[in-house]
N, C-alpha and C positions, 0 to 999 in steps of 0.2 A: 609266111605269117601275114594274116590279115591286119590291115591298119586298125580296123575297129571290128570288134565282135559285139553283136547286138543280141540281147536275150529277149525273145518274144516277137512273133510276126503278126501281131494285131495292128490296129491303126497307129499306135505310137511307134512301134518298132519299124514298121514300113515307112512311115513319114521320116523318121530319123535317118534310115538308110538312104532314102531318096535324096534328102538334102545333103548328106555327107558325100554320097557317091557323085553327085553332080559337081561337087567342089574338089574332086580328085581323090577321095579316100576309098580304099578297097574295103568294102564292108561284107561281112558274113553274118546273116541273120539266122539264129537258131530258134527253132519252133518245136515245142514238145509234142504237138499234135500232128495229124496227118496232112494238114494243109494250113494255109494262112487263115487268120481269123477264127481260130479254134473256139474261143470263148463265145463269139457271136453265133457260130454254128450251133452251139449247145443251148442258146437261150430259148425261151418258150415261144410257141406259135403265137402269131398275132402281134408280136412286139414291133413297134415302129420307133424310129428316133424321135425324141422329144424336142430336138432342135431342128430348125428348118434346113433343108438341103443346101441352100445358098450360103448358110453360115457354118456348114459342117464339112466341106470338102477339104481333103488333105492337099498339101502343096503340089502343084503341077498337074492336077487332074480334077476337073469338075464332075459333079454327079450328072448323069444323063437327064435331060429334061423329062423323059418318059417316067422317071421315078417319082415325080411330083414333089410336093413340099415336104411331106413327112415320109422318109424313106423306110420301107419295110425291111425286116431282118434279112430275108433271102437276098434282097437287092443290095444291101450293104455288104454281104458276103461276096456277091458277084463283083461289086466295086473294088473290094480289097484284092480279089484275084486279078482283076484288070490292072489295078494300081501296080502290083508287083511285076506284071508283064510289061506295062507301059514304061516303067523305069528300069527294066532289066535288072531286077534285084536278085542277088544270090541268096536264096533261102534254102536252108537244110532242115527238112522236117524229121519228125521222130528223133529229135536231138534236144533233150531237156537239159538245161543248165542246172547243175547240182551245187556248184560252189565256184566262187571267184577268189583268186589268190594273187597276191603280189608276186612278181617275178622280176627281181632286179629293178630296172627302170621301167619295166612294162608290167604286163598282166598275164595270168594263165586262167583260162576258163575250163573247168572240169565238167564234163557231161555226166549224165546218169549212167551212161555205158562205160565210164572210166576213161574216155578220151580226153587228152590234154591239148588245149588249143591256145597257143601264144597269141598275144595281141598287144598293140601299142596302146590301145584304150578300150574301155568297155562301156557300153550303154545298156542299162537295165530298163526294159520296157515290158515287164511281165504283167503289169496292170495292177489296179487296186483290188480286183475281185478274183485273185488267184486261188484263195483258200476259203471255202464256205465256213462261216462262223456259226457254231451251235453253242449257245450259252449254257451255263450250268443250271439246269432246271430240275429241281428235286423230284424224284420219282419217275422221270421220263422213261427210263429203261424198263419200268414195270407197267407202263401204260399199255392197255390192251388193244387200242385202235392203231390205225396206220398213221405213221409220222414220216413226213418227208421234208427235207430242206427245199427252199425255193429253187435251188440249183437243179433239183430233180424234176421240177414241175415242167410239163410240156404243153398241156392243153386242159381246158376245163371239162371236157366231155365226161371223163371218168367220175366226176363229182356230182353228176346229175342225181337228184333225189336223195342226197346225203347231207348230213349235218357237218359243217366244216368250220374249224377254227383256224384263222390265219393270224399268226403271231408276228406282229410288226407292221408298221404303217408308213414305211418309206415308199419310194416309187414302185418297187417290185411288189411289196405287200398290198398296196392300194390297188394296183392294176390286177393282180391275181384275185383279190377278193371280189372286185367288180366283175371280172370274167366268170368266176365260178357262180356268182349270184345270177348273172345273165344266162348261164347255161342250164338253169333249172334246179339248182341245189335246193334242198328242203329248207335249210337255214344256213346263213353265213354270219359268223362273228369275226370281227377284226379287233385283236387285242392291241391297245395303244398305251404305251407308258408315258410318252411326252407327245402331245398333239402336234402334228406336223404343220408346216406352212403349206397351204394348198393354193396353187395359182392356176388360172385358166391357161389352156394351151396357147391361145392367142390373146395377147395383151394389147388390144386395139391401138393402132391398126397394124402393129408389128408382132411377130412371134416374140414370146417372152425372152429368149436369149438376146434379142436385140436390146431389150430393156436392160438386161444384165450387163451388156457392154456399156451402155450409158451410165449404169449405176456406179461404175468405177470412178466417175468424175463428179459424183454428187455426194452430199453428206449422207451417211448411213441412216440417220433418223428420217431424212426426207424419203429415201428409197423405201424404208419400212412403211411409211404412210401411204405411198403410192401402191405398194404391194397389197396392203390391207384394203385399200379402196378398190383395187381390181378384184380382189377376192369377194368382197361384199357385193359389188355390182354384178359380177359374172356368175358367182356361185351361191350367193345368198349367205345368210347367217347360219353356220353349222354348229354354233355353240350349244344349242338345245339338243343336238344329236350326239354330243360327246366330243366335238372337234372345235373347241374355241380357238381363236387366234393365239398362238403361243407368244410368250415373252422370251426375249426382249423384242423380237421382230424378225422378219424373214432374212434381211440382209445382214443384220448384226449377228445372227446365228451362223450364217455362212462365214463371215469374217472370223468368228471365234473357232471355226472348224467343228461346230457342233452338228449341223445337219444342213443338207441342201433342200430346197422346196420340193414338194410333190407336185408334179404336173398332172392336172386333172384329165383323165381319159375315161371318166365314168364313175369315179368313186363318189363324187359329191352328190350326184343324182341317186346313186344306190343307197347312200346313207340317208338322204332326205326321204326316200320312199320306204325305208325300213328293210329293204332286201339285204343290206349289210348293216348289222347292229354293232356299234362300237362298245367294247367292254374293256375293263381294266386288264393288266397283264396277268398271266398265270402265276400263282404263288407256288403251286405244286401239282404234280400229277399223281392220280391214284389209278389202280387197275381199270376202273370203269368210268372215271370222270376226271375233268380238269377243274381244280379249285382255283378261283380267281382271287386277286388281292383283296377284294371286298367281301370274300367269303362265299360268293355264289358258286354253284357247281354246274358245269356244263357237261352233258353227255354228247360228245362229239364222235362221229364216225371217222373223221380224218383231221389231222393237224398239219398245217403247212407252216414251216418255220421260215418266215421271211426276215430272218435276223441278220442279214448282211454277210459281208465277206471281209477278209483281211488280205493285205498284200502278201503276207507270208514270206517276207524277205530275209527273215532271221537265219535260216539254214544256208542261204546263198551268200549273204554279205554281212551278217550280224557280227561276225568276228572282226570286222574291219573298223568297228566303231563309227559307222556312218548313219546309224538309225537313232531316232529319238525314243522316248519311253513308250510311245504308241506304235513303234515299229515302222515309222515313216522316215524316208531319207531326209537328211539335213544337207541342203545344197545351197550354193550361192546363186546369183542372178543368171549364171551361165548353165545352171542345172548340174554343176559339178560338185561332188561330195566335198564338203569343207575339210573333212579329215583324211581324204584319199584323192588327191589330184589325179585326174585320168579316168576316174570312175564317174559316170554321168547317169542321171535318172530322168525319165520322161514319161509323163502320163499318170503321175501320182497325186494330182490335184482335182478338186471338184468345184469349179467356179460357177457362179450364177449364169455366166455367159455361154455355158455349154462345154462339155469336155472335149469333143472333137475339134472345136474351134481353138481351144486352149492347146491341144496337142499340136495342131498345125503351127501355131505361134511358137511353141517350144521347139519344134523341129527346125524352124527357120532360125531361131536364136542359136541353137546348137550348130547349125550350118555356118552362121556368121562367126561363131567362136572357132570353128575349124578353119575358116578362111584366114583368120588372123594368125594361125599357126602353120600355114603352108610354107614349105621350103622355097627358096628363091629360084630353084631350078624346076619347080613344078611338081616335085616329089611330095606326096602327102606325108605329113608327120603325125605322130600321136597327138590327139587334141588335149594335151595337158597344159 
């Protein structure tokens, strides 16, 4: 029996395994894909980390200097592969976790293949973006043009010369819209329900995640003023183009769990130039047109639904009473489920300071929790 079974071999699962293993726990990492970092392997071409490399490394292994400040997607995948080798982690691929069950004083992890794996403790690290979210859009099934979720988007080349509506203005939607516009699309619209907070990638003289780290020690209202000032100086006033600064402000929206900022990788210039036109969200779809909330009709050749993802934890652990109304885990400061001691969650937050940095800190916290539960003879105990 493994001391700890970890669901997911992305950054969170690997970091948790590394920290727990070095403190004496026998860890088995289960990955539904063919290799570590499955989600990152499937992201679109041209994607780079929005957080600087020196703020994004996982515990025990830095990013190679050759990868530069903004690590590209293939380089991050290579880093995760090296991370698993460096820490000699036991990763079993093609092993999807289907359900987690109580088993006396411990746990049983049931795989999609029906295998039953006992464990002293379980760490869920399947990520926030496990399940693509497609909202209920009236008439979408009858729409005659091509519709894809952003999870299916790979590159902008197939959209050259076409009229494209991108629904959603988060980081993925904004970057995809800018890429498609830059690849020679005839027209690109970006449907926006709530204007996002847009920040420059560099917040003089430091990358914005460094400012996010400092923000934790400052009044939220002050952070909002700084963020708005950075936006105005670096990106200009986008209000006349349909992207006014949102209320209540960048940092207070993060604290409320409403939205994280969009890091500008070209969307501000594209909106200012008119190559991306901001429009209201779609009200309904007709066979040959998209009808917007303001009554306008768009004849689009393609629709990209950048409408986000969900953790999708309900089938796995929903029966244990550990999720809130939004499907997110309810945990204590040690990342342990309040209603189920011995069940931990890592990587389910989106801080202003950057998710990979947050994952690294959470993994270290999980390791410290494990160390406090070590047996006197050196035998690793369940981290309950």
